[in-house]
C-alpha positions in Angstrom: -117.1 104.5 144.8 -116.5 103.6 148.5 -112.6 102.7 150.1 -111.7 101.8 153.8 -107.9 102.4 154.0 -106.1 101.6 156.9 -102.4 103.8 156.8 -99.5 103.4 159.3 -96.0 104.4 159.3 -93.4 102.9 157.4 -90.9 101.5 159.2 -87.7 103.4 160.2 -89.7 107.3 159.9 -87.4 109.2 162.8 -90.6 110.3 164.6 -88.6 113.3 166.2 -86.8 115.3 163.1 -87.9 118.3 161.5 -89.2 117.1 157.8 -91.6 114.8 159.6 -93.0 117.1 162.3 -93.7 119.4 158.9 -94.8 116.8 157.2 -98.0 115.2 159.5 -99.1 118.8 160.9 -99.4 119.3 156.2 -100.5 115.8 156.2 -103.3 116.4 159.0 -104.1 119.4 157.0 -104.8 118.0 153.9 -106.6 115.3 155.9 -109.5 117.6 157.6 -110.2 119.5 154.2 -111.3 116.2 152.1 -113.4 115.6 155.7 -114.3 118.6 155.4 -115.7 117.8 152.2 -116.6 114.8 152.8 -115.0 112.7 150.8 -113.3 111.3 154.3 -114.8 110.0 157.6 -112.9 108.6 160.7 -109.7 109.6 161.6 -106.2 109.3 164.0 -106.6 105.3 166.3 -106.6 105.9 169.1 -104.7 102.6 170.0 -101.8 102.4 167.6 -99.9 105.6 165.3 -101.8 105.3 162.4 -105.5 106.3 161.0 -109.2 104.5 159.7 -110.7 105.7 157.8 -113.7 105.9 154.5 -113.0 107.2 151.5 -115.1 108.4 148.4 -114.4 109.2 145.6 -116.7 108.9 142.0 -113.7 106.9 140.1 -109.9 105.2 140.6 -107.9 107.8 139.5 -109.9 110.0 142.4 -109.1 108.5 144.9 -105.0 107.5 143.2 -104.5 111.6 143.3 -106.4 111.7 146.7 -103.1 109.1 147.8 -101.0 110.5 146.2 -101.2 113.6 146.2 -100.5 113.3 149.8 -97.5 115.1 152.1 -97.4 111.8 153.8 -97.5 109.7 151.4 -94.1 108.7 151.0 -94.3 108.0 154.9 -97.2 105.9 155.0 -97.8 102.2 154.1 -101.7 102.3 153.2 -104.1 99.3 152.6 -107.0 99.9 151.4 -110.7 97.9 150.8 -113.3 99.3 148.8 -116.2 99.1 149.8 -119.5 97.1 148.5 -123.6 97.7 150.0 -125.1 95.0 152.1 -127.6 94.9 149.6 -126.1 94.1 146.6 -123.8 91.6 148.2 -127.5 89.8 149.8 -127.8 89.9 145.5 -125.1 88.1 144.8 -125.5 85.3 148.2 -128.8 84.3 146.8 -127.1 82.3 144.2 -125.4 80.1 146.7 -128.3 79.7 148.3 
């Protein structure tokens, strides 16, 4: 299963606090570990304070474990979109044609 994930910092997070800095460093290490395992492709956005990536998991439960295990879970607003394949979509569109 593949998901497109967009994460942004929640409004009101104090970027100058030590707890934020610690969580941010731990989060980046956590994401680098997922990237090394091949579960994440993408990274921090260059124009906004956020991240965009494709997450690959075997189950929805695994996706939830990854999100809830994130050191920055409660600092982020997250948008998640499941991804399909172009061939499956084309097959489904045949009925409309």
